[in-house]
N, C-alpha and C positions, 0 to 999 in steps of 0.2 A: 660932677667935678667942674669947677669954673673954667670956662673957655672951651668946653667940649660941646659939639653939636647935639641938639636934641636927639634922643635915641630913635624916635619915630621918623626922623628926617630921611635916613637912608633905608630903614627897615620897611616902611609902608610901601614904597614903590616896588620893593623886591619880594613882598610877601607871597604873591601868587607864584613867582618863580621858585621860591623855597618850598612851597607846598607841592609844586609840580615835581621837584627833585625827590622829596620825601615819599610822595605817592608812588613814583616809579621804583623807588628802593623797596618799599614795604608792601605795596599793593593794597593799602588801606588808607582811605581819605581821612577817616577819623584819627588814625594814628599819625598821619602826616600833619594834620592840624595841631595835634598835641605836641609833636616834635617842634614845629615851627614856633609855637607859643613859648616853649622852653628855650628855644634859641633867642627869642626876643628878650626874655628875662636875663639871659646871660649877656646879651648885647647891652642891655641897660647897665649891667654891672661892670662892663669892660672899660678900659681906658681908651675911649674911642678916638681921642685926639692923636693917639700914637698909631692908629691903624690907617695905613696908606690907602688901601683898597677895601672899602666896606663890603662890597659885593663878594669879593673873594673870601673874606672872613666869615660872612654869613653862610655862603655855600658850603664852606668846609665844616662849619659848626653843624649845619643841617645834615651833611653826609656822615659826620662822626656820630651824631646821636642816632641816625638811622642804622648805622652799623651796630651800635650798642643794642638797639631794639632787635635787630635780626639775631644777634647772639642769644638774647633772652627768649626769643620766640621760637628758636630752633626746635626745642622739645615739643612745644604746642603744635608745631607744624607736623612733626613726626607722628603724633598720635591723632591728628585731625581725621575725622570720620568722613570717608568718601573723597571725591575730587575736590581740590582747593581751587577756587576762582578768585580773582581780585574783586575788591569791593566795587560795585558798579558806579559809574559816573555818568550823569546825563549831560546832554548838550547844553551848554550855558556859557556865559561870559565870566563865570566865577572860576577860581582855581580848581583843579590844576590846568584847565584848558588855557587859561589866560597867560600862562608862563611864557616868558620870552624864549626864543631859540627853539620853539616847539614845532615839530612836524606833527600833522594830524594823526598819522599812524602810530605815534609813540604811545597813544592811549588805548590802542586796540587790545582786545583780550588776548589774542594770540601772541602779540609782542610782549605784553606784561607777563604772560605765562613763561615765555622764552627767557625773559629777564630773571624770573624766579629760579630757573634751572642753572643759572650761573652761580659761582661762589660769591659770597658777599664782597670780596675784594674785586673780583672781575666786574661785578655789577656796578660797584662804586666807581671804578676807573672808567668803564664804558660810558656810564651816564654823565659823569662829571666832564669827561673830555669830549665825547662825541656829541652829546646832546646839549651840554651847558658850556662848552668851549673853555674849560679850565685847563691851563697849561699842565703838562706832565710834571714839571718841576714842583708846582704847588700840590699836586696830588701825591707826589712822593713824600712830601712833608707830612701830609695828613695820614698816610698809611704807614709811615716809618719804613719805606722801602726805597731802593735806588730808582732813579728815573728810568733807567733801562728796564728794570723789572716791571715798572708800571706800563711801559710801552708793550712789553710782552703780554701782560695781562689784558690790555686793550685788544691786541691782535688775536689772542685766544678767545676773548669774548665775541669779537666780530665773527670769527670762524664758527663758533658754537651757535650763534644767533642765526647765521645764514640770512635768509630773507623771510623773517618771521612776520613782516607786516603784510596786510592784505594788498595784493597787487591789482585786484579787480575792483574798479570804482563803479558805483551805480548812481544814477541820478536820484534826486530826492523823490521824484514821482515813482520811479521803479522801486525804490527802497520801501516807500509807504505801501505800494501795491503788494509786494511780497510779504511784508510784515503783517498786513491785515489778513491776507489770504492764509498765512500760516497760523495766525491766532485763531481764526474761524475754524480752520480744518482741525486743529488740535482740540478745540472745545467740542466740536460736533463729532469727532472721530471719522472724518471723511477720508477714507483710505485712498481713494482715487486722486484727490487733490494733493494729499501729502506725498504720494509717489511722484506726482508731477513736479512738486516743488523741490524735492531733495535730489542731490547728486547720489550716485550709487555708493560712493565711498564717504558719505556724510558721517559726521561724528557728533554725538550728543553728550555734553558735559552738564551734570547737575550737581549743585553745591547746596546741601542742606545742613552741613556742619554737624550732623548728628542731632540736630534740634528738630528739624522737619524731615519728613519722608523725602528721599531722593535716591537715585541709583547710586550704588556704592562704587561703581566703576564706569568709565565712559562706555557708551553704547555705540558700536561701530556698524556702519552699513545701513542703507536705506530700509531694507526689509525689517531689520530689528527695531529701528527707530519708529517706523510706521506701526508695528505691532505694539510698541510701548505706548504710543499716544492713543491708539485705538482702544487699547485695554484701559487706559486711564479714563477715557471718555465714557466707556461702558460702566465703569465703577463709580463715576462721579456722583456724589450725593446731590440731592436737590439743593442747589445753592446758586447764587449769582456770582459770576466773575466779572468784575468791573474793570474797564480800561481806564487807567489813570494817566498814562503818558504814551504817546506814539511818536517816535522820533529816534534820534541817535542815542545809543547806549555804548559808552566807550568807543565812540566814533563809528559804530556799526549800526545798521538798521535794527530796530528793536522796539520794545515796549515794556511798560510796567503795568501789572494787573493787581487788583485786589482780589485775592482768592476767597473761596467760600469759607475758609477758616478765619477770615478777617485779617490776614497778614498779606503783605505785598510780595510780589515776585517779579524779578526782572529777567528779560529774555533778550539776548543779543544774537544776531544772525550774520554769519560770514557768507557773503555771496560770491559765487564763482560762475561766470558765464550764464547769469540769469537764474541760477539755482542755488539752494542753500547747501553749503559744504560743511558748515560747523554751526552748532547751536550751543549757546552758553546760558544756562538757567541758574540764577542765584535765588535760593529759597531761604538761606540762613538769615533769620531776622536781625542778627547782630550786624550783618553787612548791609542791611537795607534801611537802617535807622535814618541815615542822612538823606537818602532818596525820599523816604516817606515824609520827613520833615520839610523837605523842599517842596514836595507836591502839595503839602497842606498849607504852605505859606501863601 
């Protein structure tokens, strides 16, 4: 439309932020990118000259489409085989890390899992207001609720989230040391090293999505986790596990390996007082496509 600014003028600088919002809402980078592309198409067709605050319009459109996705995905999530983990994201300057107003912990697996336990409305209000600084009045218009109701949703979300972000920071050298040691110990079945690395109350989450073998429930306690990995090492077929990436996975120390079956696997480690308190392993190939493509680039 004549006189309107080019659609990309406002969209391009905000794309990373929009992907960051959609990723936190859905837990899937691929879905987030699809949603943001749809938002751009809608933005192209909008009467942009009449939109006073493009960022607010784009954020609300992204949140609305994310909510629509969550409604359609509810049944798939209910019948998901085994533990569900968010799609892994490696350390990079690309979205969703690049998003403005981001705290590093917002991408940790524990925090993303905690977000998934909120209702869609609670999640939308919390993310938009607390992470992306959207006024409650604007969120109320998006959700079709009173501003006071949105404030209550945010308060309820904060209470349910508690402190879901990792509180124990580790240096990059310590993170690499622990990740390398854990990878080697799991591959060789070194029971002694595994026990030294794990906290007594450690928890292992494995997501195969019903496509690849994985534990159907979280494995709790160091003893059970050690037995699990020692058993895997003993049954391991003659094949090579290649290290594809060693670094941050969802802001946590971790790595990506190419397993003997020819498919990638990501592992993220939550560290507490120098030991591993939680292990998040994603084996579902549908969630690793973006990671594999990036590592091949």
